[in-house]
C-alpha positions as CSV (number, residue, x, y, z in Angstrom):
1,X,0.0,0.0,0.0
2,X,1.3,3.4,-1.0
3,X,1.2,6.1,1.6
4,X,1.2,9.8,0.6
5,X,2.9,12.1,3.1
6,X,2.4,15.8,2.8
7,X,5.4,17.7,3.9
8,X,4.8,21.3,4.8
9,X,7.1,23.9,6.3
10,X,5.5,25.9,9.1
11,X,6.5,29.6,9.2
12,X,6.2,31.9,12.1
13,X,6.3,35.4,10.7
14,X,7.1,38.2,13.2
15,X,7.3,41.9,12.5
16,X,9.9,43.9,14.5
17,X,8.8,45.8,17.6
18,X,7.7,49.4,17.5
19,X,10.4,51.9,16.5
20,X,10.9,55.6,17.2
21,X,10.5,56.1,13.5
22,X,7.1,54.3,13.5
23,X,6.0,56.7,16.2
24,X,7.2,59.7,14.2
25,X,5.4,58.5,11.1
26,X,8.6,58.2,9.0
27,X,9.1,55.8,6.0
28,X,11.9,53.5,7.0
29,X,12.6,51.2,4.1
30,X,16.2,50.1,4.5
31,X,17.0,52.5,7.3
32,X,17.8,50.6,10.5
33,X,15.4,52.2,13.1
34,X,15.6,52.2,16.9
35,X,13.2,50.2,19.1
36,X,11.2,52.2,21.6
37,X,10.7,51.0,25.1
38,X,7.3,49.8,24.0
39,X,8.9,48.0,21.1
40,X,11.3,46.2,23.4
41,X,8.4,45.2,25.6
42,X,6.5,43.9,22.5
43,X,9.5,41.9,21.5
44,X,9.8,40.4,25.0
45,X,6.1,39.4,25.0
46,X,6.4,37.8,21.5
47,X,9.5,35.9,22.7
48,X,7.4,34.6,25.6
49,X,4.7,33.5,23.2
50,X,7.2,31.6,21.0
51,X,9.4,30.2,23.8
52,X,7.9,26.6,23.6
53,X,7.9,26.4,19.8
54,X,10.4,23.9,18.4
55,X,12.2,26.0,15.8
56,X,14.7,24.5,13.3
57,X,16.1,27.9,12.3
58,X,15.5,31.6,12.9
59,X,16.0,34.0,10.0
60,X,15.9,37.8,10.5
61,X,16.2,40.9,8.4
62,X,19.7,42.4,8.9
63,X,18.2,45.8,9.8
64,X,18.7,46.8,13.4
65,X,15.0,46.9,14.3
66,X,14.7,43.2,13.4
67,X,18.1,42.3,14.8
68,X,17.1,43.8,18.2
69,X,13.8,42.0,18.1
70,X,15.5,38.7,17.2
71,X,17.8,38.9,20.2
72,X,14.9,38.8,22.6
73,X,13.4,35.7,20.9
74,X,16.8,34.0,20.7
75,X,17.2,34.1,24.5
76,X,14.6,31.3,24.6
77,X,16.2,29.4,21.7
78,X,19.9,29.4,22.5
79,X,20.7,26.4,20.4
80,X,18.6,27.4,17.3
81,X,20.7,28.8,14.5
82,X,20.1,32.5,13.7
83,X,20.8,34.0,10.3
84,X,20.6,37.6,9.3
85,X,19.8,38.3,5.7
86,X,19.0,41.2,3.3
87,X,16.3,39.0,1.7
88,X,14.0,39.8,4.7
89,X,14.5,43.5,4.5
90,X,11.6,45.9,4.0
91,X,10.8,47.3,0.6
92,X,13.6,49.6,-0.5
93,X,11.9,53.0,-0.8
94,X,15.0,54.8,-2.3
95,X,14.8,58.6,-2.1
96,X,11.6,58.4,0.0
97,X,13.3,56.7,3.0
98,X,13.3,58.9,6.1
99,X,10.5,61.1,4.8
100,X,7.1,61.6,6.6
101,X,4.7,59.0,5.3
102,X,1.7,61.3,5.1
103,X,3.5,63.7,2.8
104,X,4.1,61.1,0.0
105,X,1.9,61.1,-3.1
106,X,2.2,57.5,-4.1
107,X,0.2,58.0,-7.3
108,X,2.8,60.3,-8.6
109,X,5.6,57.6,-8.6
110,X,6.7,56.5,-12.1
111,X,5.4,53.3,-13.4
112,X,2.0,51.5,-13.4
113,X,0.2,49.6,-10.6
114,X,2.5,47.3,-8.7
115,X,5.5,48.3,-10.9
116,X,5.5,51.9,-9.5
117,X,8.7,52.7,-7.7
118,X,10.6,55.5,-6.1
119,X,13.9,56.6,-7.5
120,X,16.6,54.1,-6.4
121,X,13.9,52.0,-4.8
122,X,11.9,48.8,-5.3
123,X,8.4,48.3,-6.6
124,X,5.7,46.1,-4.9
125,X,6.2,43.5,-7.7
126,X,9.9,43.3,-7.0
127,X,9.4,43.1,-3.3
128,X,6.8,40.3,-3.7
129,X,9.2,38.4,-6.1
130,X,12.0,38.7,-3.6
131,X,9.9,37.5,-0.7
132,X,8.5,34.5,-2.5
133,X,11.9,33.5,-3.9
134,X,13.2,33.5,-0.4
135,X,10.2,31.3,0.8
136,X,10.9,28.9,-2.1
137,X,14.6,28.6,-1.0
138,X,13.5,28.0,2.6
139,X,11.1,25.2,1.6
140,X,13.9,23.4,-0.3
141,X,16.1,23.6,2.8
142,X,13.5,23.0,5.6
143,X,10.6,20.9,4.4
144,X,8.6,19.6,7.5
145,X,10.3,22.0,9.9
146,X,9.3,25.1,11.9
147,X,11.0,28.3,10.8
148,X,10.8,31.7,12.4
149,X,11.2,34.8,10.2
150,X,11.6,38.3,11.6
151,X,10.8,40.9,9.1
152,X,8.8,44.0,8.3
153,X,5.2,45.1,7.6
154,X,5.6,45.4,3.8
155,X,7.5,42.1,3.4
156,X,5.1,40.1,5.5
157,X,2.1,41.6,3.7
158,X,3.4,40.2,0.4
159,X,3.4,36.7,2.0
160,X,-0.1,37.1,3.3
161,X,-1.2,38.4,-0.1
162,X,0.2,35.4,-1.8
163,X,-1.5,32.8,0.4
164,X,-4.9,34.6,0.7
165,X,-5.2,36.0,-2.8
166,X,-5.9,39.5,-1.4
167,X,-3.8,42.3,-3.0
168,X,-1.2,43.5,-0.5
169,X,-2.6,47.0,-0.5
170,X,-5.8,45.5,0.9
171,X,-4.1,43.4,3.6
172,X,-4.4,44.9,7.1
173,X,-1.2,46.4,8.4
174,X,0.8,43.9,10.4
175,X,1.1,44.9,14.1
176,X,4.5,45.4,15.7
177,X,5.8,42.0,17.0
178,X,2.6,40.3,15.7
179,X,3.0,36.5,15.1
180,X,1.5,35.0,11.9
181,X,1.6,31.3,11.2
182,X,1.7,30.0,7.7
183,X,1.8,26.4,6.3
184,X,3.9,26.2,3.1
185,X,3.7,23.3,0.7
186,X,5.5,22.5,-2.5
187,X,5.2,25.0,-5.3
188,X,4.4,27.8,-2.9
189,X,0.9,26.5,-2.1
190,X,-0.3,26.6,1.5
191,X,-2.4,28.6,3.9
192,X,-2.4,31.2,6.6
193,X,-3.1,29.3,9.9
194,X,-3.4,32.4,12.2
195,X,-3.4,36.1,11.4
């Protein structure tokens, strides 16, 4: 008798804790950012939430706001490998980075639809492709394992968009230090388990 086993990778997606720049309403993109005291507390609470999860690997954006969040979580997982990578970075907003979010006229950016992008920056399409390419690589390395990713609102929204079929602009903003569980199967099929 032939048995069919379905291998899926479980992802725990975590956004970094609140930053001073979040509070000030600034576009961060590839800027590092500094966690507020509230952001540190959020990271500690998320670390407590995840402390009993069996994780094969932790991957984090190499931007400071994620690195600092990752360190709180890593305390409960001292033997779990931790890798910092540019692949988990927020969308590169080019010349818009550091500007006040409310002052940006997104419709004026060159390009059409998801291909609009700021000068020296990245489009939504490029961000989504980068995010999904990374998930594909992870699945090849970690089928049937639990993986923690520490990233950013825009990056995580692309993953939610892919697995729900909802355009990322219509996906609710990911809360600071929020945990989202995703089951990923072969060929980037899967589902959101908890939002």
